[in-house]
Each structure stands twice: as C-alpha cells, then as structure tokens.
C-alpha positions as a printed Julia matrix, in Angstrom:
85×3 Matrix{Float64}:
 39.53  40.45  -31.06
 37.57  41.7   -34.09
 34.93  39.02  -33.64
 32.56  40.27  -36.34
 35.35  40.86  -38.9
 34.26  44.42  -39.71
 37.82  45.75  -39.64
 37.47  47.76  -36.4
 37.43  46.99  -32.67
 34.36  47.98  -30.67
 34.43  48.58  -26.93
 32.47  45.35  -26.42
 34.97  43.38  -28.5
 37.92  44.84  -26.6
 36.22  44.21  -23.23
 35.49  40.59  -24.16
 39.25  39.92  -24.22
 40.23  42.56  -21.66
 37.57  43.0   -18.95
 39.64  45.64  -17.1
 39.44  48.05  -20.04
 37.52  51.16  -19.0
 35.4   53.36  -21.23
 37.83  56.2   -20.5
 40.82  54.13  -21.68
 38.91  53.1   -24.81
 37.91  56.71  -25.54
 41.53  57.86  -25.28
 42.31  55.85  -28.41
 38.94  56.41  -30.14
 39.81  59.96  -31.14
 36.94  60.45  -33.6
 34.35  59.26  -31.03
 32.73  56.75  -33.39
 32.76  53.98  -30.77
 35.42  51.82  -32.42
 39.18  51.61  -32.74
 40.37  51.83  -36.31
 43.79  50.83  -37.53
 44.71  54.51  -37.98
 43.64  55.36  -34.41
 45.75  52.53  -33.0
 48.76  53.55  -35.06
 48.32  57.22  -34.11
 48.04  56.31  -30.42
 51.37  54.52  -30.71
 52.95  57.53  -32.44
 53.22  55.77  -35.79
 52.3   57.2   -39.17
 48.7   56.16  -39.88
 48.64  53.55  -42.6
 52.19  52.33  -41.99
 50.93  48.82  -41.22
 48.13  48.9   -43.8
 50.15  48.01  -46.86
 50.18  44.25  -46.17
 46.37  43.96  -46.53
 45.8   42.29  -43.16
 42.46  42.92  -41.53
 42.54  44.31  -38.02
 42.27  40.85  -36.43
 45.42  39.4   -37.92
 49.17  39.59  -38.01
 50.81  42.89  -37.36
 47.6   44.67  -36.37
 46.96  42.14  -33.59
 50.46  42.98  -32.35
 49.61  46.7   -32.43
 46.52  46.03  -30.33
 48.61  44.03  -27.86
 51.06  46.91  -27.55
 48.26  49.44  -27.01
 46.7   47.32  -24.29
 50.11  46.86  -22.67
 50.61  50.62  -22.73
 47.26  50.96  -20.97
 48.63  48.62  -18.31
 46.26  45.72  -18.97
 47.04  42.02  -18.83
 46.55  40.46  -22.24
 46.93  37.13  -23.96
 46.24  36.47  -27.64
 46.9   32.73  -27.39
 43.65  31.86  -25.61
 45.15  31.33  -22.15
C-alpha cells in the first residue's frame, strides 16, 4: 500500500487499494491532519500503545504493519485484499 516507500500511507495510496475509503474515514485515523497515516496513528486508532509494532524495524508496507492496516480497513467496514486478488 505504501507505493512510494516513504513510511506513511497517503489518502491516494489507501484509495488505490480501497476505492470505497472516504476522506472522512481517512481523516478519522489521520489525527494530526498531515494527510497521511503514520504507524503511530494506526496503532492509536486500534487502541494499541504507539510504537508497539515498531521494534521489528519493518517499514509500513511490510509484515505486521500491513496486518495493522488490514485490521483498520476491516474496522472501517471496507473489503480488502493484500494478495492482489
């Protein structure tokens, strides 16, 4: 989902995989209004301690963080698929 590998997810990147995502849904997670989802914002949205998934060094596009994004999108009620279906 992080197509430019900058470590955050922009609205455009999220919409590319999930066209039903609204700006309002995106803004609910983007709590600092910088136009991107950071790892801390995703973890906070899920009620986790920010940084709890940061210790493994994964960037936001891989591993556990991709799973966090999938959970967030599921919570928002969106259909998602990370396997390219």
